[in-house]
N, C-alpha and C positions, 0 to 999 in steps of 0.2 A: 536630283533636279526637282525644282519646285515650279508649279504652274498655278496661275490664277484662273478660276472659272466663275462665270456669272450667268445666272438664269434670271432674266428680268421679265416680269409679266404684269398684267393688269390688276392682279390681286396681291401678289407678293414678289419679293426679289430675294434670291438666295445667292450667296457667293462663298466659295471655299478656296483655300490653298491646299493643294494635294501634291504628292510626289508620284513617280511612275509606278509605285507598288500599290497605290490605293490608300495610303495613310493620309488622314486629314490633319492638317497642321493649324488651321484656323477656319472658322465658320461663322456666318452671320445670316440671319433671316430677318428681313425688314419689309417695309410696305411696298406698294406698287411702284413701278418705274417705266410705265408706258407713256411716252411723250404725247401720244394722241389723246390721252385721258387726263392730262394734268398740265399745268402751265410750266414753262421752261425753267423758272426759278426753282420750283419744288422738284422738278425732275433732276436738275443738276445737283441740288442739295442732297437728294437721295443717294446719288452715285458717290458723292464725296463722303457722306457719312458712312456709307458701306465700306469704302476703302480705308477710312480712318479707323474704323472698328477692327478690321483685319490687321492693320498695321500695329495697333495697340496690343492685340492678342498675341502676336508673334513677330516682333520687329526684326529679329535676326533673319528669319525665313522670308519675311516680306521683302527684305532688301535684296534677296537673291532670286527673285522671280524671273524665270527664263522666257515665259510666254503667257499670253492671256487670250482666252477665247470667251467672248461674250455673246450669248444668244439672247436677244432682247426684242420683245414685242414692240411694234410701232416705230422703231428707230429708223428702219429703211423707208417706211412710208413717210416719215417726217424729214427725211434726208438729214438725220441727226448723227450720222456715224462720226463725222469730224468733231462734233461737240463732245461725244463720248470719248473718242480717242484723245482729245486734248486734255480732258479731265484725268484720264488714266495716266497720261504722260506726266502729270503733276506729281504722281505718287510712285510710279515704277520707272525703272531705268530706261534710257534711250535704246539700249541694246535689246530689250525685250520685244518680241514680236507680238503685235496686237491684231486680232481678227475679230470683227464685229459682224454677226449674221442674224438672220431671223431666228427667233426662239424655236421655230419648228425644226430647224436643223439639229439642234441638240436633242430633240425628241427622237429624231431619226437615229442619231448616233447612240442613243440609249438602248436601241434595239439591235443595230447593225455593228456597233462598236467601231464606228468610223468608216465602215465600208459603204459602197453605193447601195441605193435602194429608194423606196418611197415611204413616206410616213403619212398616215391619215390620222389627224388629231381631231378628236371630238370631245370637247369640254363644254363650257357654256356656248362657245362658238365652234367653228370648224375651219380647218385649213388642210390642204394637201400639198406636200412638197417633195420633190425628188432631187436626188444627187446621183449623177450617172457616171459611167466609166470614163468620160472625158472631163470629169470634175466640174461639170456644169450644174447649176442649181435652177430649178424651175418650180414655180408656184402656181397652184390652181385654187381659186376660192379664197375664203376668209375675208370677205369684203364688208363684213359688218352685219349686225343682227337685223337691221331694218329691211334688207333685201337679199341677204345671202346667208352664209353659215348654216346651210342645209344639213339636217341630221344631228346638229348639236343639241345641247341640253335645252337651250331656249326654244329652238325649233320644235323639239319633241314636246315641250310644255305647251306651246301654241297648238300643236296638233291634238294634244289631250283636251285642252279647253274647247277647241272647235268640235271635237267628238262629243263632249259632254253637252254642249249647247244644242248641237244638231240632234243628239239622241233625245234630249228634252223636248224638242220640237217634233219628234217622230220623223225627222228627215233621214235618220240612219238607224242602225241596229242599237238595241240596248247595250250598255257597256258597264263593266265594273268600275270604270274610271269615274263614273258619277258619284258613287258612294265614297270612293277614295278621296276625291277632291272636296266633297262636302265635309268629310271628317278632317281633312287637312286644314281647311279654313274655318272649321267649327261653326258651320251654318246649317240651316235646316232644309233649304231648297236651292235649286240651281239659280234662280233669279237673284238670290242674295250674293252670288259669287261676283257679280258686277262691281259692287262697292269694294270688295276685297282686292280686285285686280286693278281697278282705276283708283289707286291710292296715291299718296305723296311719294312713295318709294319708286325707284326706277323699275320699269317693267321687267328687266332682266333679273333683278333681285327676287322678284315675286314669282316669275313664271319658270325660270330655268330649273329650280328645285323640283318642279312637278314632273320632270322627266322620269324620276325614279318610280313613279306610279305606273308609267307606261311599261317599264321593265317588269314590275311586280305583276301587273295584270296579264302581260304577255306570257310570263312564266306559268301562270295559272290557266292559260288557254283562252283568254279573252280574245274574241275574233277581231274586234276593233283595234285593240292594242297591238295584236300581231300584225295587222295591216299597216299600222304606223311604223312598226319596226321594219317590215318588209320594204316599205317605201323609202325609209332611211337608208337601208342597205343599197337600194338601187341608186340613190343619190351619191352615197360614198363611192360605189363602184364606178359610176360615170366620171367622177372627179379623178379617181385613181387611173382609170383607163385613159382619160385625156392626158394626164401627166405622163403616163407610160409612153404614149405615142408621140409626145413632144420631145422625147429624150433618146439618148443612145445607150444601148445596153450590150454587154457581152453575152455570149451564149449561156444558157442556164436560167434557172428560176430567179426572178427579181424579188428580193424580200420586201414585204409591205408591213411596216410596223403599225400596229393599232394602238394608239395612245390616247389617254384622256378618260375622264370619268364615265362618259357614255359607254365605253367598252369595258366597264367593270365586270359585266357578265358577258363574256365573249361568246358563250354558247348561243345567245340570241342572234348574233350577227355573223359569226364565223362560217357556219354551214351555208348560209345564203350567199355570202361573198365568194366562197370557194366554188359554189355552184355556178354563179355568174361567170367567173373566170374560166371554169371548165367548158361551159357552153361556147364561149368565144375563143377557147383555146389560147388564152393569154398565160404566159409562164409566170404566174404570180404565186409567191409563197407567203401567206399571212402569218406573222409572228407577233409575239408580245415584247414589251420592253424588258430589258435585263437590269437596268439601272434607273435610279431617279433621274429626272431631267437634268439636274445639276451634274450628275455623273456623266451625262452625255456631253456637257460643256467641258468637263475634265478630259474626256476622250478627245474632244476637238483640240484642246490645248496641247495634249501629248502628241496628237497627229501632226501638229506644226513642227514638233521636234523629231518627227520620223519614228515615233514609238507606237507600235501596235499593241493594244492591251489584250489580255486573255482572260480566261475564266477565274484565274487566281486574283487578278485585279478586281474583277466584278465582286467576288466574295468579300475581299478585304475592304474595298471602298464602301460597300453596303453596310458592313459591320461597323466600320469606324465612323461613317457618316451618321448612322443611327445612334451610336453611343455618344457622340460628341454633345457635350452640354447636359447629359443625363445625370 
C-alpha cells in the first residue's frame, strides 16, 4: 500500500510517497506553500510542481496511491482546502481518500504516532493544537508575529532585544545578551543595533535567529535570559492548559509533544513545564517528536487506512527518508 504525505509550510514544502513499512518511494523538498504568504497562482503552481516531481520519480507507485494526508500551514485560514483537493484530484485517482489539515496536526502525529494528544509547536512562531478521544481538533494561538506567537523564536528575539536596550538604559539587570547581540551584528555599542534591526529585511528574518542567544545565556546562568525562558514556559503552559480544558480526554496522562526549534534544548523548558502541570495537577506527559514532521503526515495517511504504525516503522522511515537522495 502506498500513501502520499505532504508537509507544507511557510519556509519549505516536503512530500513523500511511503508504504506502511516506512520505505520511501519518492521524495521532494521545495519552496514554501503557505497561501497566506504568497499569491494564489504561485501557491497552486508549487503544489502542481511538487506532484509532478513525485510522479516522474516513480510513476508506477504514484498511480496506485491509496490515500493522501496533507498538513499545510495557512490552508484552513484561507479556506483553501477545496483548492488543494482539486489540484490533488488532477493527479491521483478518485478512489484515493484525501485529508487536508493544519500542519500542526502532523507535528502532533510525529510524537504520538497518530494517537490523541496536544502539540506545542515553537519555531519562529507558535501554535498549540489538540486531538482528543472524540477525534476533535482544537487550536489555540498561532495568530501571527505582530500580536501573538508567544514564546516562539521571534518573540524570544524581541525579548532579548528589549532586555539589551533596557539594560543599556539601566532599567534592568546587566545581561550577557548585550555582548552576544553586539557580536552577532558586528557593532561596537548598543545604539548601533537600531540600524541593524530596522533594515530592509523582514523583521522576522532578523530577529527570530536571536532566540539562540537567549538559550545560550540561560544555559550559562544569565538571570535575565532565564527570566525570559521562564516567562516563555508560562506562556506555553497557559496555551496547553487552555487546549486541554477545551477538549475531551480518556483517563490517564495526555501526551504533549514539544516540537520546533525553540525546544532544541528541552532541558531549559521541560522541568518548568512539568512543575507547572504538577502544581495544578494536570495529567500531562511532555514528550519529544519521534519522526520528522513529514513522517507525521505519513502516519496520518496510514491512519486513514486503519494502519497503526510502530517503532519498526519509525526506525525504517527515519533511515530511508534520511538516505533518500544522498
